[in-house]
Every structure is written in structure tokens, then in C-alpha cells.
DOKOLDO-527718 format. One line per field, with one value per atom (N, C-alpha, C): atom name; y, x, z; residue in three letters. Coordinates in pm, 1 decimal. Atoms other than C-alpha are relative to their C-alpha. Example, Ala and Ser with C-alpha at 12.3 -4.5 7.8 and 13.67 -1.06 7.14 Angstrom:
2
atom N,CA,C,N,CA,C;
Y -119.0,-450.0,120.0,-119.0,-106.0,109.0;
X 89.0,1230.0,90.0,-82.0,1367.0,-77.0;
Z 0.0,780.0,0.0,-6.0,714.0,73.0;
res ALA,ALA,ALA,SER,SER,SER;
//
This chain:
119
atom N,CA,C,N,CA,C,N,CA,C,N,CA,C,N,CA,C,N,CA,C,N,CA,C,N,CA,C,N,CA,C,N,CA,C,N,CA,C,N,CA,C,N,CA,C,N,CA,C,N,CA,C,N,CA,C,N,CA,C,N,CA,C,N,CA,C,N,CA,C,N,CA,C,N,CA,C,N,CA,C,N,CA,C,N,CA,C,N,CA,C,N,CA,C,N,CA,C,N,CA,C,N,CA,C,N,CA,C,N,CA,C,N,CA,C,N,CA,C,N,CA,C,N,CA,C,N,CA,C,N,CA,C,N,CA,C,N,CA,C,N,CA,C,N,CA,C,N,CA,C,N,CA,C,N,CA,C,N,CA,C,N,CA,C,N,CA,C,N,CA,C,N,CA,C,N,CA,C,N,CA,C,N,CA,C,N,CA,C,N,CA,C,N,CA,C,N,CA,C,N,CA,C,N,CA,C,N,CA,C,N,CA,C,N,CA,C,N,CA,C,N,CA,C,N,CA,C,N,CA,C,N,CA,C,N,CA,C,N,CA,C,N,CA,C,N,CA,C,N,CA,C,N,CA,C,N,CA,C,N,CA,C,N,CA,C,N,CA,C,N,CA,C,N,CA,C,N,CA,C,N,CA,C,N,CA,C,N,CA,C,N,CA,C,N,CA,C,N,CA,C,N,CA,C,N,CA,C,N,CA,C,N,CA,C,N,CA,C,N,CA,C,N,CA,C,N,CA,C,N,CA,C,N,CA,C,N,CA,C,N,CA,C,N,CA,C,N,CA,C,N,CA,C,N,CA,C,N,CA,C,N,CA,C,N,CA,C,N,CA,C,N,CA,C,N,CA,C,N,CA,C,N,CA,C,N,CA,C,N,CA,C,N,CA,C,N,CA,C,N,CA,C,N,CA,C,N,CA,C,N,CA,C,N,CA,C;
Y -133.9,3188.7,72.1,-121.9,3387.9,132.1,-134.1,3630.1,92.4,-142.6,3969.6,-67.7,50.7,3819.7,134.9,-101.4,4021.7,106.9,-180.5,4374.2,-1.3,-37.8,4499.6,174.6,-216.4,4876.7,-5.2,-32.8,5071.7,35.2,59.6,5012.3,-74.7,162.3,4665.7,-84.1,57.3,4563.7,-103.1,26.2,4314.8,-21.4,-6.6,4358.8,-54.2,60.1,4224.0,117.1,-116.9,4350.8,-11.7,-48.0,4561.6,75.4,-56.7,4666.8,113.1,-105.3,4976.4,-29.7,68.3,4932.1,109.7,-28.5,5086.4,191.2,-139.8,5372.7,92.9,-131.5,5491.7,47.6,-78.8,5529.5,83.0,-145.9,5730.5,124.4,-83.4,5898.3,114.7,-70.5,5976.4,117.1,-81.1,6073.7,140.2,-162.8,6351.6,83.7,-112.8,6487.8,84.2,-111.0,6545.0,43.4,-64.5,6636.7,161.6,-119.1,6930.9,85.1,21.6,6973.9,100.3,-89.1,7102.6,125.3,-56.5,7265.1,179.1,-87.7,7508.7,72.3,-34.2,7541.6,68.3,-63.7,7767.8,-104.3,58.6,7665.0,37.2,26.9,7598.7,186.4,-133.9,7965.1,113.5,-114.9,8113.5,15.6,33.1,7938.3,47.9,-34.7,8016.0,-61.3,46.8,7809.5,90.5,-47.3,7983.3,-16.6,5.1,8047.5,65.5,-37.6,8260.1,-163.5,152.2,7916.9,-90.2,82.0,7700.2,15.1,38.1,7843.5,-11.7,-49.0,7873.9,-175.3,142.4,7500.8,-87.5,121.6,7364.1,53.0,-47.7,7575.4,-23.7,121.6,7438.0,-172.0,171.2,7098.8,-94.7,-6.9,7146.1,12.5,56.3,7186.4,-76.7,68.0,6956.5,-119.3,105.2,6667.3,-199.8,156.1,6387.6,-16.7,-39.2,6324.7,11.2,23.8,6402.9,-108.6,90.5,6138.1,-139.1,83.2,5836.2,-1.3,21.7,5952.1,-37.4,15.8,5858.6,125.8,-145.7,6134.6,42.9,-81.5,6449.7,30.6,-26.0,6543.0,151.8,-100.5,6795.4,91.3,-67.7,7041.3,70.3,56.9,6999.0,107.6,-96.6,7295.8,-50.9,30.4,7153.6,-37.8,-62.1,7373.6,17.2,-73.9,7445.6,50.8,-179.9,7774.7,38.0,-23.2,7758.8,156.9,-119.0,8097.7,104.1,-101.4,8293.5,1.3,-58.2,8461.0,-56.7,-33.9,8474.8,-147.6,113.6,8165.3,-157.5,102.6,8004.1,39.6,-93.3,8225.3,-63.1,44.3,8079.3,-97.7,33.3,7880.3,-127.1,99.9,7728.8,-129.1,65.7,7581.4,-74.0,37.6,7384.2,-113.0,113.5,7029.0,-65.2,-18.8,6869.5,-212.8,149.8,6491.0,-55.7,72.7,6237.4,-18.0,17.0,6154.7,-59.7,132.9,5842.1,85.7,38.1,5973.0,150.8,-119.2,6315.4,-52.9,43.3,6129.0,-53.8,101.2,5918.0,-5.6,27.5,5912.7,183.0,-131.9,6345.1,21.7,-3.1,6346.8,-42.9,50.0,6107.4,59.4,-39.0,6292.2,166.0,-151.3,6669.1,-82.8,-26.2,6481.7,-50.6,108.8,6266.7,232.2,-92.4,6661.8,85.3,-105.5,6852.1,-91.0,39.1,6602.6,-3.7,71.5,6642.6,104.9,-165.0,6824.8,48.3,-66.5,7163.9,-8.0,29.5,7209.9,98.9;
X 12.8,21539.4,103.8,-86.4,21773.5,54.6,-41.5,21965.3,49.3,-91.5,22153.9,180.6,-147.1,22552.5,69.7,-66.4,22830.1,27.0,-5.2,22922.8,129.5,-132.6,23305.6,-11.7,28.9,23308.1,167.0,-118.9,23552.9,127.5,-32.3,23742.1,116.1,-6.3,23824.7,-30.7,31.3,23667.1,-117.6,166.7,23357.6,-64.0,132.5,23034.8,-89.4,103.4,22720.1,-57.2,114.7,22432.7,-34.3,82.5,22273.1,14.6,-121.4,22513.9,125.8,-105.0,22761.4,147.4,-113.8,23143.4,45.8,-62.2,23339.2,59.1,5.4,23463.1,-97.1,161.8,23112.5,-26.8,89.3,23002.2,62.8,-69.1,23295.3,5.7,39.6,23217.6,-76.4,114.4,22887.2,-34.2,43.4,22931.8,115.4,-56.6,23197.3,-81.8,128.3,22882.5,-43.1,105.2,22687.8,94.6,-46.6,22935.6,18.8,26.3,23003.4,-118.8,146.5,22634.7,-18.2,26.8,22574.1,86.0,-148.8,22906.0,-143.7,44.4,22689.6,-188.1,163.1,22343.5,-22.5,13.9,22204.5,-114.0,-5.9,22123.5,-177.1,157.4,21711.0,-87.5,71.2,21644.7,35.5,13.1,21820.3,-56.7,81.4,21650.1,-218.7,96.7,21325.9,-107.5,63.3,21168.5,110.3,-38.9,21177.7,-107.0,115.7,20993.1,-146.6,87.1,20706.8,-64.3,36.0,20665.6,-31.8,-19.9,20685.6,-172.3,155.2,20373.5,-85.2,79.1,20226.1,-46.4,21.1,20304.8,-82.6,84.0,20119.6,-104.8,129.5,19813.0,-27.7,64.0,19791.0,-33.3,-17.4,19857.4,-110.5,111.9,19596.9,-188.7,35.8,19391.5,-61.4,21.3,19461.6,111.4,-93.0,19587.2,51.5,-17.0,19572.8,114.4,-82.5,19850.2,-132.9,159.4,19674.5,76.1,-67.7,19893.5,-60.4,29.0,19804.8,-169.4,108.1,19537.2,55.6,-21.5,19747.2,26.7,-57.2,19884.8,83.7,-80.1,20027.7,89.7,-74.6,20321.4,127.7,-99.4,20512.0,-87.3,44.3,20377.2,130.5,-103.8,20530.2,-67.1,37.1,20522.3,3.9,79.3,20351.9,145.3,-81.8,20587.5,114.6,-123.6,20937.4,-18.1,-39.3,20960.6,155.5,-151.7,21335.0,44.9,-31.3,21389.3,-117.2,46.2,21104.0,-124.0,74.7,20921.0,-135.7,170.0,20565.7,-74.7,6.7,20595.4,-32.4,-49.7,20696.0,-99.3,186.4,20391.7,-105.1,71.2,20198.4,-159.8,71.7,19923.2,-99.9,50.3,19753.8,65.4,-106.0,20104.4,26.8,-56.8,20130.4,-150.0,115.8,20002.6,49.1,-73.1,20030.1,18.8,-40.8,20208.6,82.9,-101.2,20343.8,191.2,-132.8,20687.6,32.6,-91.3,20703.0,2.4,3.7,20526.1,82.5,-125.3,20734.9,163.1,-145.1,21066.6,-30.3,-64.4,20964.3,-34.0,60.6,20757.3,-25.1,-54.2,20771.2,117.9,-127.2,21131.4,32.0,-33.1,21171.8,-86.0,109.7,20855.1,144.3,-55.2,21060.1,165.1,-123.6,21423.0,8.1,40.0,21273.8,-45.8,31.7,21104.9,70.4,-97.4,21454.7,87.4,-109.0,21632.7,-52.6,48.4,21387.3,121.8,-32.6,21525.7,-72.0,31.7,21481.9,-47.6,46.6,21220.0,22.3;
Z 33.4,-4955.2,-54.8,-27.6,-5141.7,69.2,-62.5,-4994.6,-79.5,86.2,-5125.2,-2.7,-33.6,-5130.3,58.0,-14.0,-4984.4,-91.4,53.6,-5111.6,48.9,-81.3,-5141.7,-16.6,64.1,-5076.2,-12.6,73.1,-5183.6,65.2,-53.5,-4920.7,16.1,83.7,-5038.2,163.2,-59.0,-4754.0,1.3,42.0,-4776.7,125.5,-85.7,-4634.5,-21.5,-23.1,-4567.9,-105.1,47.1,-4750.4,45.4,-57.4,-4609.0,172.6,-43.2,-4413.2,-20.3,35.7,-4379.5,18.4,-39.3,-4392.2,113.7,-138.7,-4079.5,-84.1,76.9,-4352.9,-11.3,64.4,-4504.3,105.6,-101.1,-4133.0,50.0,-58.5,-4030.3,-100.1,52.4,-4375.4,67.5,-20.5,-4276.1,81.2,-80.7,-3935.7,-63.5,51.8,-4097.9,-34.0,92.7,-4320.6,73.5,-81.3,-4052.3,59.8,-139.9,-3828.6,-103.3,101.2,-4095.6,-66.9,82.9,-4223.6,202.6,-128.1,-3764.1,-29.0,-67.1,-3735.1,-45.4,102.9,-4033.3,17.7,-63.5,-3874.1,78.0,-200.0,-3636.2,54.2,-67.5,-3358.0,8.8,14.6,-3281.3,8.7,-56.1,-3135.0,-93.0,160.1,-3439.5,-67.9,68.9,-3597.0,3.1,6.2,-3458.4,122.9,-64.3,-3224.6,207.7,-126.9,-2883.2,86.8,-48.4,-2564.3,-56.5,40.7,-2767.5,-107.1,83.2,-3017.0,71.5,-135.4,-2693.0,43.7,19.9,-2622.9,-129.6,132.6,-2924.1,-49.3,63.1,-2997.3,158.7,-72.5,-2667.3,-61.2,74.4,-2792.3,-108.3,84.2,-3105.0,13.2,-55.1,-2950.5,61.5,-116.6,-2726.1,-53.8,64.0,-2985.1,-119.7,97.0,-3197.6,44.5,-27.7,-3035.3,-53.5,59.7,-3226.5,-145.1,82.0,-3509.0,-141.9,122.2,-3866.0,-111.9,114.5,-4054.6,13.8,5.3,-3830.5,122.3,-109.7,-3556.6,162.5,-141.8,-3239.3,69.4,-84.9,-2959.5,-110.6,83.7,-3156.0,134.3,-74.6,-2972.4,-62.0,59.1,-3268.3,-47.8,140.5,-3481.9,-70.5,111.6,-3770.9,-143.6,96.5,-4062.6,-133.1,77.5,-4358.4,-115.1,79.3,-4604.3,80.1,-45.6,-4476.1,17.4,22.9,-4374.2,-35.0,57.0,-4454.8,53.4,-67.3,-4204.2,-50.7,33.0,-4315.2,112.2,-86.1,-4025.0,-50.9,43.3,-4207.6,-22.3,0.1,-4322.2,152.0,-127.0,-3949.5,27.4,-56.8,-3767.1,-65.8,99.8,-4032.0,18.1,-133.0,-3777.4,-209.5,20.1,-4103.9,-108.5,49.2,-4204.8,83.3,-120.8,-3871.5,-95.3,-20.7,-3883.6,177.0,-146.1,-3512.5,-69.0,82.3,-3603.7,139.5,-93.9,-3379.0,-10.8,77.5,-3346.3,-78.8,90.1,-3550.3,-134.4,134.9,-3824.7,-60.8,43.4,-3842.2,-4.6,49.5,-3790.5,-131.9,96.8,-4017.2,-158.5,126.5,-4350.1,-59.9,-58.3,-4282.4,-106.2,7.9,-4342.9,-127.2,126.9,-4628.2,-126.5,62.5,-4792.0,-38.5,66.2,-4791.0,-41.8,44.8,-4841.7,-187.1,125.5,-5185.3,-86.6,47.9,-5266.9,-28.4,4.8,-5214.1,-111.8,144.8,-5477.0,-73.2,139.1,-5714.1,-80.7,87.0,-6027.9,-3.8,60.4,-6113.3,-164.0,199.1,-6493.6,34.8;
res MET,MET,MET,PRO,PRO,PRO,SER,SER,SER,LYS,LYS,LYS,PRO,PRO,PRO,PRO,PRO,PRO,ARG,ARG,ARG,ILE,ILE,ILE,CYS,CYS,CYS,ALA,ALA,ALA,CYS,CYS,CYS,GLY,GLY,GLY,HIS,HIS,HIS,ARG,ARG,ARG,VAL,VAL,VAL,ALA,ALA,ALA,ALA,ALA,ALA,GLY,GLY,GLY,VAL,VAL,VAL,ARG,ARG,ARG,CYS,CYS,CYS,PRO,PRO,PRO,CYS,CYS,CYS,GLU,GLU,GLU,ARG,ARG,ARG,LYS,LYS,LYS,ARG,ARG,ARG,ALA,ALA,ALA,ALA,ALA,ALA,GLU,GLU,GLU,ARG,ARG,ARG,ASN,ASN,ASN,ALA,ALA,ALA,ARG,ARG,ARG,HIS,HIS,HIS,ASP,ASP,ASP,ARG,ARG,ARG,LYS,LYS,LYS,ARG,ARG,ARG,PRO,PRO,PRO,ASN,ASN,ASN,SER,SER,SER,SER,SER,SER,GLN,GLN,GLN,ARG,ARG,ARG,GLY,GLY,GLY,TYR,TYR,TYR,THR,THR,THR,GLY,GLY,GLY,THR,THR,THR,TRP,TRP,TRP,GLU,GLU,GLU,LYS,LYS,LYS,ALA,ALA,ALA,ARG,ARG,ARG,LEU,LEU,LEU,ALA,ALA,ALA,PHE,PHE,PHE,LEU,LEU,LEU,ALA,ALA,ALA,GLU,GLU,GLU,HIS,HIS,HIS,PRO,PRO,PRO,ARG,ARG,ARG,CYS,CYS,CYS,ARG,ARG,ARG,ARG,ARG,ARG,CYS,CYS,CYS,GLY,GLY,GLY,GLY,GLY,GLY,PRO,PRO,PRO,ALA,ALA,ALA,ASP,ASP,ASP,LEU,LEU,LEU,VAL,VAL,VAL,ASP,ASP,ASP,HIS,HIS,HIS,ILE,ILE,ILE,THR,THR,THR,PRO,PRO,PRO,HIS,HIS,HIS,LYS,LYS,LYS,GLY,GLY,GLY,ASP,ASP,ASP,PRO,PRO,PRO,ALA,ALA,ALA,ARG,ARG,ARG,PHE,PHE,PHE,TRP,TRP,TRP,ASP,ASP,ASP,ARG,ARG,ARG,THR,THR,THR,ASN,ASN,ASN,TRP,TRP,TRP,GLN,GLN,GLN,ALA,ALA,ALA,LEU,LEU,LEU,CYS,CYS,CYS,THR,THR,THR,HIS,HIS,HIS,CYS,CYS,CYS,HIS,HIS,HIS,SER,SER,SER,GLY,GLY,GLY,ALA,ALA,ALA,LYS,LYS,LYS,GLN,GLN,GLN,ARG,ARG,ARG,GLU,GLU,GLU,GLU,GLU,GLU,ARG,ARG,ARG,ARG,ARG,ARG,LEU,LEU,LEU,THR,THR,THR,ARG,ARG,ARG,ARG,ARG,ARG,PRO,PRO,PRO,LYS,LYS,LYS,GLN,GLN,GLN;
//
């Protein structure tokens, strides 16, 4: 069965297919650190003790993941609230998800939507 050949990174290193060069990993880590420095902390984004109580109550009402049906442990905002308190607290915008579904498919969908060119 054929496999992809190695590639040459911009820094000149030969890298196996599907593997990131150390220089690429370093650039990605630096980019993520710059983003994290600008991002408000969780309590500044609205995730306070009041949210924790509301989250636990919602999970008690909706114990199953909306996507896979497994046990839910997160409350996700269907439409990202982007700091809007009205959208943040709108319970019709909440869904119960398991960590796997929230961290996988849901995050890919949100990234894909934000990358779409505006018309």
C-alpha cells in the first residue's frame, strides 16, 4: 500500500508525512501563547459561580449528550455568545454535550464557520 513521501519543511528539514517539524511546533506554540495572553480569563468571560450552579441544574435536566447520547458533562452554547450576556444566559442556546463531542466535532464546526468568507 503506497504511503505519502516525506516532505521538506521551510527550514530545510526532511519531515515524514503527517508529522510536524520542530520549527512548526515551536511557531504553533508561540502563536497559541500570543492568543492566550490576549484572551480574558474564564471569570471575565462569564463563567462564575452563578454559571456553575446554572450549568449543574441544566445537566440534571439534560443528562445525555445531545450528539451521541452518552453521559453529558458540559453545557455548550449552540451559537457562541462572544461576550453577549443575553446570549450567554439564554437557556434555549444551551445544549448538553460530552467532552468528546464538545472538543471534537463541535470545535471543528465552529472553526469552519469562522473561516468561511463573508459575502
